[in-house]
C-alpha positions in Angstrom: 24.6 261.1 255.2 21.6 259.7 257.0 21.3 256.1 258.2 18.8 255.4 255.5 21.0 257.0 252.8 24.0 254.9 254.0 21.9 251.8 253.9 20.6 252.5 250.4 24.1 253.3 249.1 25.6 250.1 250.7 22.9 247.9 249.2 23.2 249.5 245.8 27.0 248.9 245.8 26.6 245.3 246.9 24.0 244.6 244.2 26.1 246.3 241.6 29.0 244.0 242.3 26.7 241.0 242.6 25.0 241.7 239.2 28.4 242.3 237.6 29.8 239.0 238.8 26.6 237.1 237.7 26.7 238.7 234.2 30.4 238.0 233.9 29.8 234.4 234.8 26.8 234.1 232.4 28.9 235.4 229.5 31.7 233.0 230.3 29.2 230.1 230.4 27.8 231.1 227.0 31.3 230.8 225.6 31.5 227.3 227.1 33.9 228.1 229.9 33.0 228.5 233.6 34.7 231.2 235.6 36.6 228.4 237.5 37.9 226.9 234.2 39.0 230.3 233.0 40.7 231.0 236.4 42.5 227.7 236.1 43.7 228.5 232.6 44.7 232.0 233.6 46.6 230.7 236.6 48.6 228.2 234.4 49.3 231.0 232.0 50.6 233.3 234.7 52.3 230.8 237.0 53.4 228.1 234.6 53.0 224.3 235.1 51.4 223.4 238.4 50.3 220.3 240.3 46.6 219.4 240.6 46.9 220.3 244.3 48.3 223.7 243.6 45.5 224.4 241.2 42.9 223.2 243.7 44.4 225.5 246.4 44.3 228.4 244.0 40.7 227.8 243.1 39.6 226.9 246.7 38.1 223.6 245.6 38.8 219.9 246.5 41.3 217.8 244.7 38.5 215.7 243.2 36.7 218.7 241.9 40.0 220.0 240.5 40.6 216.7 238.8 37.2 216.8 237.1 37.7 220.3 235.9 41.2 219.4 234.5 39.8 216.3 232.8 37.3 218.5 231.0 40.0 221.0 230.0 42.2 218.2 228.8 39.4 216.7 226.8 39.0 220.1 225.0 42.8 220.1 224.3 43.5 223.1 226.6 45.8 221.4 229.1 48.1 218.4 229.4 48.5 216.3 232.5 51.7 214.4 233.1 52.7 212.2 236.0 55.9 213.1 237.8 58.8 210.7 237.2 60.0 211.4 240.7 56.7 210.7 242.4 54.0 208.9 240.5 51.3 210.3 242.8 52.0 213.9 241.6 50.4 215.1 238.4 51.8 218.2 236.6 49.4 220.3 234.5 50.4 222.6 231.7 48.7 224.7 229.0 48.7 223.5 225.5 49.0 226.1 222.6 45.2 225.9 222.3 44.8 226.6 226.0 47.1 229.6 225.7 45.2 230.9 222.7 41.8 230.6 224.3 42.8 232.3 227.6 44.6 235.1 225.8 41.4 235.6 223.8 39.2 235.7 226.8 38.6 239.1 228.3 39.7 239.5 231.9 36.5 240.0 233.9 34.7 238.9 237.0 36.6 237.0 239.6 39.7 236.6 237.4 39.9 240.4 237.1 39.3 240.8 240.8 42.2 238.3 241.6 44.5 240.4 239.4 43.7 243.8 240.7 43.6 242.8 244.3 47.2 241.7 244.0 48.2 245.2 243.0 46.7 246.9 246.0 48.7 248.1 249.0 48.4 246.1 252.2 46.3 248.7 254.0 43.7 248.8 251.3 43.6 245.0 251.1 43.2 244.8 254.8 40.2 247.2 254.7 38.6 245.3 251.9 39.2 242.0 253.7 37.6 243.4 256.9 34.6 244.6 254.9 34.2 241.2 253.3 34.5 239.5 256.7 31.7 241.8 258.0 29.5 240.9 255.1 30.2 237.2 255.6 29.3 237.5 259.3 26.1 239.4 258.4 25.1 236.7 256.0 26.0 234.0 258.5 28.6 232.4 256.2 31.3 230.2 257.6 34.9 231.2 256.8 37.9 228.9 256.7 41.4 230.2 256.0 
């Protein structure tokens, strides 16, 4: 394959993924849920009750952003938040029946789908994908924090 063909193929693949993620996000927003809200609900469905900090770590957002997101989900009746009896600073979050119903009815797509399928890949393949993503981030001059 020529240099130009490799370039064209790489750009095409990147744009295909980018457009898919944008379309998936747009569809979720039309249903009233952002990808982050869906990811939080799906995480609670799969992992069970979690603390605000654990949810923030999973979503890669600050605790204040997580609290705002959870306040919205609670206002819609999708989650409950309960202070720990052992440590009043700790808040446990759990799905309500309505939260379970909405997340089970939401098709797995976009980043939530990517999270699920990446977990099933062998270490060698994950490493190769991680290296390619690191290369892209460097090319785009994006900062990366572990």
